[in-house]
C-alpha positions in Angstrom: -28.2 47.4 28.6 -31.4 49.4 28.2 -32.5 51.8 30.9 -36.1 51.0 30.0 -38.0 49.9 33.2 -38.6 46.2 33.0 -41.7 44.2 33.6 -41.6 41.7 36.5 -44.2 39.1 37.4 -44.8 38.5 41.1 -46.5 35.5 42.6 -47.0 35.8 46.4 -48.6 33.7 49.0 -48.9 33.3 52.7 -50.6 31.0 55.2 -51.0 30.0 58.8 -51.4 26.6 60.3 -54.4 27.3 62.4 -56.0 30.7 62.1 -54.2 32.3 63.8 -51.2 30.0 64.1 -47.6 29.6 63.0 -47.4 31.5 59.7 -45.1 32.0 56.8 -45.1 33.8 53.4 -43.3 33.4 50.1 -42.8 35.3 46.9 -41.4 34.5 43.4 -40.3 37.2 41.0 -39.9 36.3 37.3 -39.2 37.9 34.0 -41.9 37.6 31.4 -39.9 34.7 29.8 -40.3 32.7 33.0 -36.7 33.2 34.3 -36.7 33.4 38.1 -35.2 36.7 39.4 -35.8 36.0 43.1 -37.4 33.5 45.5 -38.1 34.8 49.0 -39.6 33.4 52.1 -40.1 34.6 55.7 -41.4 32.9 58.9 -43.9 35.3 60.6 -44.6 33.7 64.0 -48.2 33.5 65.1 -50.6 35.4 62.9 -53.7 34.9 60.6 -53.9 33.7 57.0 -54.8 37.1 55.7 -51.9 38.9 57.4 -49.6 36.2 56.0 -51.0 36.8 52.5 -50.4 40.5 52.8 -46.9 39.9 54.2 -46.0 37.7 51.2 -47.2 40.4 48.9 -45.2 43.1 50.7 -42.1 40.9 50.6 -42.4 40.6 46.9 -43.3 44.2 46.2 -40.1 45.4 48.1 -38.0 42.9 46.2 -39.4 44.0 42.8 -38.6 47.6 43.7 -35.1 46.7 44.7 -34.6 44.9 41.4 -35.6 47.9 39.4 -39.0 46.8 38.1 -40.9 49.6 36.3 -44.0 47.5 35.6 -45.3 44.8 37.8 -47.9 42.1 37.3 -49.0 40.7 40.7 -50.6 37.3 40.9 -52.3 36.2 44.1 -54.5 33.3 45.0 -56.3 35.3 47.8 -59.4 36.6 46.2 -60.0 38.8 49.3 -56.7 40.6 48.9 -57.0 41.0 45.1 -60.5 42.5 45.5 -59.3 44.8 48.3 -56.4 46.1 46.3 -58.6 46.5 43.2 -61.1 48.6 45.2 -63.9 46.0 45.0 -63.9 45.3 48.8 -63.3 47.6 51.7 -60.6 46.7 54.2 -62.7 46.3 57.4 -60.3 44.5 59.6 -58.2 47.0 61.6 -55.1 44.7 61.6 -55.1 44.5 57.8 -55.5 48.2 57.2 -51.8 49.1 57.7 -50.7 46.2 55.5 -53.2 47.3 52.8 -52.0 50.9 53.0 -48.3 49.8 52.6 -49.2 47.6 49.7 -51.1 50.4 47.9 -48.2 52.8 48.5 -45.6 50.3 47.1 -47.8 49.6 44.1 -48.1 53.3 43.4 -44.3 53.4 43.1 -44.3 51.4 39.9 -45.0 53.0 36.5 -47.8 50.5 36.1 -49.1 47.6 38.0 -51.9 45.1 37.9 -53.1 42.7 40.6 -54.8 39.5 39.3 -56.4 36.6 41.0 -55.0 33.2 40.0 -56.0 29.7 41.0 -54.1 28.0 43.7 -52.5 25.6 41.2 -51.0 28.6 39.4 -49.4 29.8 42.6 -47.6 26.6 43.7 -44.1 27.9 44.0 -45.0 30.8 46.2 -47.2 28.5 48.3 -44.2 26.0 48.6 -42.0 28.9 49.8 -44.6 29.9 52.4 -44.8 26.3 53.7 -41.0 26.0 53.9 -40.9 29.2 56.0 -43.5 27.7 58.3 -41.5 24.5 58.6 -38.3 26.4 59.3 -40.1 28.5 62.0 -41.4 25.3 63.7 -37.9 23.7 63.5 -36.2 26.9 64.8 
């Protein structure tokens, strides 16, 4: 097997039922050929949609690092977070700043990374995982 760092594609999402409300996040890591490397989800308790979106991203970034990704393409349906990470928007919300800083730090650990906005329909699997996490939290 080659020691060449591999490209992984990360789709991440998060949401809250009510804002704030019971929240969850999800992430899907794939190889460029579409093969799923990991599916992750986490119940977050009571928080906001934007915190849940960042938590989904962080969940996926850590998993990509653990799986040896050298290059990463991140796909999110949150335009706010994509624009914050790409430097187009400032992070004004104090409760988002530490999440943003952690995301930037993790992204800097990859040889290369891009963060792209995708439409909701292109992020269905990560959204489904986030909703499953919310359902599990409610049931638990």
